[in-house]
N, C-alpha and C positions, 0 to 999 in steps of 0.2 A: 129570767133575771128579774124581778125580785126573785124569784126563784130563778132564774137565769135571764135575763135578757142580757144579758149581758149584754151589755152594753155593750158594748160593742164599739168599732172605730173605723173611719172611712178615710180614703185617700183620693184626692182629685188632682188631676194634672192637666194643664192646657198643653204643655209641650211634651208630655210623656205619653207614649203610645199605650192604648188600652189592650193591645194584643201581646202575644208572646213571640219573641224573635223566632224566626224559622229554625226549627231543630232544637231550640232551647227547651229543657225540661220544665214542666209546670211546677209551681211551688207545691209543697205537701198540702193535703187537705187539713183543715183546721177544725178543732172542737173548742167552743167557748163554753165554759162551765163553772159552776160555783157549788159550794156546799151550804150556802146561806139560805135560810128559810124565814128570816126575820125581815120586817120592814124597818130600815134604818134611815132616819131623817136628819140626824145630826152628823155633819161632815167631820166632827171631831170625836165621834164614837170610837172607843178603843178597839172594837171589833174590826175596824177598817185598817188596822195595822197588822192584822194576822197575815203571815206570809204563806199560809195554806200549804205547809210542808207535808203534813200527813195526807191531805187531800191530793197533792201532787203525786205522792207515791201510790196511792190507791188507784187513781185514774190511770197511771202508767201500767199498773197491773191489769186493769180492765182492757186496755188497748192490747197488751201482750196476749191476753186470753183470747182475743178476737183475731189473732194472727198478724198483728203489726207491732211496731215499736214507736216510741215517742222521740222524734228528732229534736224537739225543743219544747220547753214549757216556759211561758211568759206570765209573770204576775201583772194583774190589771186592776185599776180602780174604775169601777163602773158607776155611771151617773144616769139615772132614769127619771122619767116624769110619771107621776101618779095622778091621773085625772080624778081619782076618788079622793085623794088627800089634797089635791091642787098644790102640790109642791114636789120638789125633787127628792128622790130616794137614792141610797148609795149601797154599794156592796163591793167586796173583794172577790175577784174571780181569777181564773187562769185560762190562757189560750194554749192549746196543745197542738203542735204540728206533728201529724201522724202519717205512718205509711200503711194506709188502709184503702181498699177499693170501695166503691160506692156502697155495696151491700154491707160489708163489714163495718164501714163508717157508721151507717145507720144503726146497726145492731149494737155497736159499742156505745153510741150516744144514748140509745134506749136503756142500756144497762146502767150507764152513769145517772140518767134521769131517775131510774128506779132506786138505785143505791142511795142517792142523796136527796130523795124525796122532792125532786124538781118537777115543775109543771112541764118544762121542756128544756132541751139542751140545743144550742145553736151549732150547726155545722156549715162550713163554707168550703166548696171545692172550686179551685180556679179552673177555667176552661178557655180554649181559644176564643178570641173575641167574636169569631164568626159562627161559633157553635150554636145550633138551634136550641140547646139546653140552657143557654144563658138567660137568667132571670134576676140576677143580682149584681151589685157592684160593691167592691170593697175599697174604701178610700182611706188612705193612711197619710198623715201629715205631721211633721215634727214641729216642735216649738209651741205646743198647746198643752195646757194644764187641765186637770179635772175641774178646777174652779171656772175656767173659761167655758168649758162645755156646760157646766151647771148654769152659769149666767146666760149663756146662749139659749138654753132650753127655756129658762124663765121668761126670756124676752121674745121668743119666736114660736108662735102658735103652729106655724106650718111644720117647723122642725119637730115639734112635739108630736105631731100627728104622723109625719112620714118616718121619722127616725126612732122616736120614743126614748132615745138615750144614746150613749156612746161609751167607749172604754178608752182609758189612757194608760200607757205603760209608765213605769217608775222613771223613765227617761223622757217623759213629756212628749210621747208620740201618740196622737189620737188615732183610733181605728173606728171607722163608721161603716156599717153595712146596711144597705138599703136595696129596695127593688130597683131593677135597672131603669125603670121609667122615672124614678125619683132622683136621678142624678142631678138635675138642676137644683132641687131643693137642698141636696147635700152640698153642692157648690156654693150656694148662697149662704148656708149655715157656716161653712168653714171660713168663708170670706168675712162674714159679719163678726166672727169671734176672734179675728186676727190671724187666721192661718195664711201661710205663704203659698199661694197656689202654684207659683212657679217651681216650687220644690216638692210639690205633692206627687203621690203615686196613685195609680188606680189599676185595679184588676177586675176583670169580669169573670163571672162564674155562676154557680147555683148555690142557693142556701136552703136550709131546711130546719124547722124547729121540731125536734124529735122528742116525743113523750115516751113514757115507759111502755106504751103499747105500739110504739113506732108509727103513730098516726097523727101526732100533734104537729101541724104544719103552720098554724096561724100565729103570727108574731104576738108575743105576750102583751105588748103595750096596746095592741088593738083589742085584745080580750079585756084588758083592764079599763080601757077607755069606754068600752061598751057596757061595762058593769054598772 
């Protein structure tokens, strides 16, 4: 995102367990993707009002072709930091909750990356908190707008480095995904932009940035910051 980062969104909770209740099924794996290849710096750009209907249909078809189905598709407003431009950038994207195993998830994400000319597509799979595969956290908190995320990134250099950006649903729910060791930075960011931590949720799992060759695993904001 710019070609996907989507942005993405995090949830933190002090009182909410990071694990899954015994016997409870894990949430569906998620694909965060966009068809955007432009750098958009104006939050009022008309392209940010696109509901990505055709994109939604095409991605559902790709998921189906890889043996799964899309349980839910959520429209997102992504806000990201560009170190090259020294300002925030924006994009519309979608989160797809899918029924794919690990291998099929990676292959579907790779196909989406190739089809829509993205550097990478982000996937997240929820895992039991004690799983040795856990390397990421997904933090989701309601009552936050894309504007709050934008202002937070402008004012927080640590968040710009650790998160790179975030995503917000049309119902003002922020989703932040970060490395599991960066949970304190996510917590501080959410608190500083006015998030209610007592109502936040958190899931542990594993993330991957999948390119067209299925080998792109480096977060895009790190690539951009190093450019």
